[in-house]
C-alpha positions, 0 to 999 in steps of 0.5 A: 513455264512461261505464261502469257499475260491475260486478264486472268492469267489463265493462258499457257504459252505452249511454245516455251518450256517442257512440252509434256508438262505443258500438255498435262497442265493444259489437258487436266482442266479439259479432262475434269470438264468432260467428267463434270458434263457427265454429272448433270444427269448423275446429280439429277438421279441422286436428288430424285432418288432421295426425294421421289419414287422408284419410277422417277429414278428409272425414268431419268436413268433410261431417258438420260442416255440420248443427252449423254450421246449429244454431249459427246458429239458436242464436245467433239465439235468443240474440239474441231473449233479449237483446232481452227482457232489455234491454227488460223485465228489465234494471232489474227483478230479479224480471222478469229472473229470470223471463226467465232461468228461461224461457230455461233451460226453453226450452233444455232443452225444445228441446235435449234432444229435438233431440239425441235426434232428431238422433242417431236421424236421423243416417243420414238426414241424411248420406244427404241430404247424399250422404256417400260410402260410405268416409267413412260410418262415421266421419261417423256417429260424429262427428255423433252425438257432436257432437249430444250437445253441442247442449244445451251450445251452445244453453245458452251462446248463451242465456246470452250473450244474457242477458249482452248484454241486460244490456250485457255482451258481453265476458264471453261472449267470454271464456268462448268464448275459454277454450272454444276453447283447451280444444277445441284442447288436448283435440283434441291430447290425444284425437287425437294422444295417445290416437289416438281419431280423429274420436271424440276430436275430437268429444268435445273439441268437446262438452266445450268447449261445455259448459265455456262453458255452465257458466262462463256459468251461474256468472257470471250467478248471481254477477252477479244475486245481488249488488248489482253488477247495474244497469240500462242507465241506471245505476240499481240494479235494483228489488227487490220485497218481499212 
C-alpha cells in the first residue's frame, strides 16, 4: 500500500495496491464515525439516567429521533460532496475551492432555515410522535436546544465528505472522537455538576457538534493552503495563473 505524503500521512493512494485492502482501510474510519455520531443522544440518555429522573430519560428518548433522522440525511449529503471532490476537484486547486465554497454556502442556506423551522414546529413534531404529557416540557426544551446544533452537525458532515473525497477518512474520525469525548465531559459538568437536567445534556451535545465542525474547518484550510495537498494519483494539484 502506497501512502500519499501529506502533513499527517492520513491520505491513501487508492490507485496503487490491492483494491479490497484499500477499500477496507478507507471504510473503517467512516463506519466508526457513523456509529459515533449516533452516540450523542445515547451518552445524553446514560448521563441523564444516572443523575435525573425517569421523566427526563423519557423526554430524551422520545425527542432524540428527529435528530437521528437529520444526522442520517446530513451523512448522505456529505457522501455526495465526497463524490464531487473525488471526481472533479481533487487534482485541481481552483475547482476544489469552488466545491468547498458551494458546500459551505449550501450548508448555511439549508441548516439555518431548517433550525428556525424546527424550533417553531417542535410542538407539532412531538405531537405527531404522541409524546406523553408528563414528558412534554422537557422534550420540547431538549429538542429545541438540539435543533440549534443542526448547523454544526451538517457543517461537520460536509467537511467530512470533502476530506473523504481527498482520500482522508481518518482526520474526520479524529475530530469526531474528540467531539464525543467533549460531549461526555460536558454532560457530566452540566448535568451532574450544575444540575441542568435535559437542557445541560442538549447544550453539551451542540457544543460537541460545533467543536467537530470548527476543527474540520481549520484542518481543511491548512490542508489546501499549503503544498501538501495532492490528487489521488499522487500528483501535485494544478495551479491556475491569471
